[in-house]
C-alpha positions in Angstrom: -138.2 46.9 32.5 -135.6 49.1 34.0 -137.2 50.0 37.3 -134.4 52.4 38.2 -135.1 54.5 35.1 -138.9 54.3 35.7 -138.4 55.6 39.3 -136.2 58.4 38.0 -138.8 59.5 35.5 -141.5 59.3 38.1 -139.4 61.5 40.5 -138.8 64.0 37.7 -142.5 64.2 36.9 -143.4 64.7 40.6 -140.8 67.5 41.0 -142.0 69.2 37.9 -145.6 69.0 39.1 -144.6 70.5 42.5 -142.6 73.3 40.7 -145.7 74.2 38.6 -147.9 74.2 41.7 -145.6 76.5 43.5 -145.4 78.9 40.5 -149.2 78.9 40.2 -149.5 79.6 43.9 -147.1 82.5 43.7 -149.0 83.9 40.7 -152.2 83.9 42.7 -150.6 85.8 45.6 -150.7 89.6 45.9 -147.5 91.5 45.3 -145.4 91.6 48.5 -144.7 95.3 48.4 -141.0 94.9 47.9 -140.7 98.0 45.6 -142.7 100.1 48.0 -140.5 99.0 51.0 -137.3 99.7 49.0 -138.6 103.2 48.1 -139.1 104.1 51.7 -136.1 102.3 53.2 -133.2 104.4 54.4 -129.9 104.4 52.5 -127.0 102.6 54.1 -123.4 103.2 52.9 -120.9 100.6 54.2 -118.2 102.1 56.4 -114.7 101.9 55.0 -112.4 101.8 58.0 -109.2 101.5 55.8 -110.0 104.5 53.6 -112.5 106.6 55.5 -114.1 109.6 53.7 -115.1 113.0 55.1 -118.6 113.7 56.4 -119.3 116.0 53.4 -118.3 113.3 51.0 -120.4 110.7 52.8 -123.4 113.0 52.7 -123.0 113.5 49.0 -122.7 109.8 48.5 -125.8 109.1 50.5 -127.7 111.7 48.5 -126.5 110.2 45.2 -127.4 106.7 46.3 -130.9 107.8 47.5 -131.6 109.4 44.2 -130.3 106.4 42.3 -132.5 104.0 44.3 -135.6 106.3 44.0 -135.2 106.7 40.2 -134.7 102.9 39.8 -137.8 102.0 41.9 -139.9 104.7 40.3 -139.1 103.3 36.9 -140.2 99.9 38.0 -143.4 101.1 39.6 -144.3 103.1 36.5 -144.6 99.8 34.6 -147.2 98.5 37.1 -150.9 99.3 37.6 -151.9 102.6 39.1 -154.9 103.2 41.3 -157.0 106.3 42.1 -159.6 106.6 44.8 -162.4 109.1 44.4 -163.7 109.8 47.9 -166.6 112.1 48.8 -167.2 113.3 52.4 -170.3 114.5 54.4 -173.1 112.9 52.3 -175.8 112.6 51.9 -176.2 116.2 50.9 -177.6 118.1 47.9 -174.9 117.0 45.5 -175.2 113.3 46.3 -177.8 112.4 43.7 -175.6 113.9 41.0 -172.5 112.0 42.2 -174.4 108.8 42.2 -175.6 109.5 38.6 -172.1 110.4 37.4 -170.6 107.2 38.8 -173.1 105.2 36.7 -172.7 107.4 33.6 -168.9 107.1 33.7 -168.9 103.5 35.0 -166.4 104.3 37.8 -166.1 103.0 41.4 -166.5 105.7 44.0 -166.3 105.9 47.8 -168.6 107.9 50.0 -167.9 108.7 53.7 -171.4 109.3 55.2 -172.8 111.2 58.1 -175.9 109.6 59.6 -177.3 112.8 60.9 -177.5 114.1 57.3 -179.3 111.0 56.1 -182.0 111.6 58.7 -182.5 115.3 58.1 -185.1 114.8 55.4 -186.9 112.2 53.2 -185.0 113.5 50.2 -181.6 112.9 51.8 -182.7 109.5 53.0 -183.6 108.6 49.4 -180.2 109.9 48.3 -178.5 107.7 50.8 -180.5 104.7 49.5 -179.3 105.5 46.0 -175.7 105.3 47.2 -176.4 102.1 49.2 -178.0 100.3 46.2 -175.5 101.4 43.6 -172.9 98.6 43.1 -170.4 101.3 41.9 -170.6 103.1 45.2 -169.3 101.9 48.6 -170.5 103.5 51.8 -168.1 104.1 54.7 -168.2 105.8 58.1 -167.7 109.6 58.6 -169.4 109.7 62.1 -173.0 110.3 63.0 -172.8 113.9 64.0 -169.7 115.1 62.1 -168.5 116.2 65.5 -171.1 119.0 65.2 -168.1 120.7 63.6 -166.5 121.2 67.0 -163.6 118.9 66.4 -161.3 119.6 69.4 -164.2 119.1 71.8 -165.4 116.0 70.0 -162.0 114.3 70.1 -161.4 115.4 73.7 -163.6 112.5 74.8 -162.5 109.4 72.7 -165.1 107.2 74.3 -168.1 109.3 73.2 -166.4 109.9 69.8 -166.1 106.1 69.4 -169.8 105.7 70.3 -170.7 108.3 67.6 -168.9 106.3 64.9 -170.5 103.1 66.2 -174.0 104.7 66.1 -173.4 105.7 62.5 -172.4 102.2 61.6 -175.5 100.7 63.1 -177.9 103.4 61.9 -176.7 103.3 58.3 -176.1 99.5 58.3 -172.6 100.0 57.0 -170.9 96.9 55.8 -167.3 97.8 56.1 -165.3 98.9 59.2 -163.6 101.8 57.3 -163.6 105.3 58.7 -162.5 108.8 57.8 -162.3 111.1 60.8 -164.1 114.5 60.4 -161.6 117.4 60.4 -158.6 115.1 60.5 -156.2 113.6 57.9 -155.3 110.5 59.9 -154.2 107.1 58.6 -154.1 103.9 60.6 -154.2 100.6 58.8 -152.0 97.5 58.5 -148.4 98.7 59.4 -149.2 102.5 58.9 -149.9 105.1 61.6 -149.8 108.7 60.5 -151.4 111.4 62.7 -151.9 115.0 61.5 -153.3 116.5 64.8 -152.9 114.8 68.1 -156.4 115.7 69.3 -157.7 113.0 67.1 -155.1 110.4 67.8 -156.7 108.7 70.9 -160.0 108.3 69.1 -158.3 106.9 66.0 -156.3 104.4 68.1 -159.4 103.2 69.9 -161.2 102.7 66.6 -158.2 100.8 65.1 -158.0 98.6 68.2 -161.6 97.7 67.7 -161.1 96.5 64.2 -161.6 99.7 62.1 -159.2 101.1 59.5 -158.8 104.8 59.2 -158.0 106.5 55.9 -157.1 110.1 55.1 -156.3 111.6 51.7 -153.4 112.6 49.5 -155.0 115.3 47.3 -157.9 117.6 48.4 -160.2 119.3 45.9 -161.0 122.1 48.3 -164.5 123.6 48.8 -165.3 127.2 49.2 -166.8 127.6 52.7 -169.5 130.1 51.7 -170.5 129.1 48.2 -169.8 125.4 48.4 -168.1 125.6 45.0 -164.8 123.7 44.1 -161.8 126.1 44.6 -159.1 124.6 42.3 -159.6 124.1 38.6 -160.0 120.7 37.0 -156.5 121.1 35.4 -154.9 121.9 38.8 -156.4 118.8 40.5 -155.7 116.5 37.6 -152.1 117.7 37.6 -151.7 117.2 41.3 -153.0 113.6 41.1 -150.6 112.9 38.2 -147.7 114.5 40.1 -148.4 112.4 43.2 -148.6 109.3 41.0 -145.5 110.0 39.0 -143.3 111.1 41.9 -144.5 108.2 44.1 -145.1 110.8 46.9 -148.6 109.7 48.0 -149.1 107.7 51.2 -148.6 104.5 49.1 -146.8 104.6 45.7 -149.1 104.0 42.7 -152.2 104.7 44.9 -153.6 108.3 45.1 -156.6 109.2 47.3 -158.6 112.3 46.3 -160.8 114.0 48.9 -164.0 115.9 47.8 -167.3 116.8 49.4 -170.8 116.0 48.2 -172.0 119.6 48.3 -169.4 120.7 45.8 -171.5 119.2 43.1 -175.0 120.4 43.9 -175.3 122.5 40.7 -174.6 121.9 37.0 -171.3 123.8 37.0 -169.9 121.7 39.7 -171.2 118.5 38.1 -169.5 119.4 34.8 -166.2 120.0 36.6 -166.4 116.5 38.2 -167.3 114.9 34.9 -164.4 116.8 33.3 -161.9 115.5 35.9 -163.1 111.9 35.3 -162.8 112.4 31.5 -159.2 113.7 31.9 -158.2 110.7 33.9 -160.0 108.1 31.7 -158.8 109.7 28.4 -155.2 110.5 29.4 -154.0 107.9 31.9 -154.3 104.2 32.6 -155.3 104.8 36.3 -157.9 102.4 37.7 -160.7 103.7 39.8 -160.9 101.6 43.0 -162.8 101.0 46.3 -161.0 102.1 49.5 -161.6 98.7 51.0 -159.0 97.4 48.5 -156.5 100.1 49.5 -153.5 99.8 49.1 -152.2 97.9 46.1 -148.6 97.4 47.1 -145.9 96.4 44.6 
């Protein structure tokens, strides 16, 4: 027997086995976010010291290159999965039961940011909270115990007591995930991201993040009328805004769009029909996947 040939065949088989294992391991890994990084990275034009160009020409060149890169990345991202997050704040409130029912009827994942004080206001609201808690299509997150008593600047002026308020909510509602949305603030702190809208909430957000919480804001808001509790924008307007953010890659994370709503927008049949219509528009006209916030973001 030619032992040299046998050894060579064995080596080849081992190398091929190792190559397959590496490919399988890579296939199991999450995308590394290379496209997202490229989309956000600044444009660098190499300096030509031999044939320098004017500042105006350089500016035009940078603008052209930025557009070229953006268009290229956007085309690649458009081929990949897209994710939408329906988030509802301030529950449980009168609209919570309807939201819970709609999630089941439409078979979509939703995210509710809950206020413990509301859950303890009545037996009915406590039952609404339990419906959320027991629905596998609903995930419950932290929106503070008191909702800052709607005095946000005062609430955030003492980060320690504000932190305690969120911690009380987590314990009282037995929340499973260390995920928070700050009342009255569109603040994001997670992974390598830190975006602050108003400085009065920054210290509280930083303290929460240091203690293991992730803080999420929103990209699109379906606004609520303060007096009537009704949704302000039309279904078409909200649907269009979601699609624009998705298509333009202008949301916090490309291919991920977070929509903010409030439970009490859907306390009557008219509001509930609007919510159902928005879901139908997305399900019938796009390939967007409804996701839980705990899986945010999907980076490509």
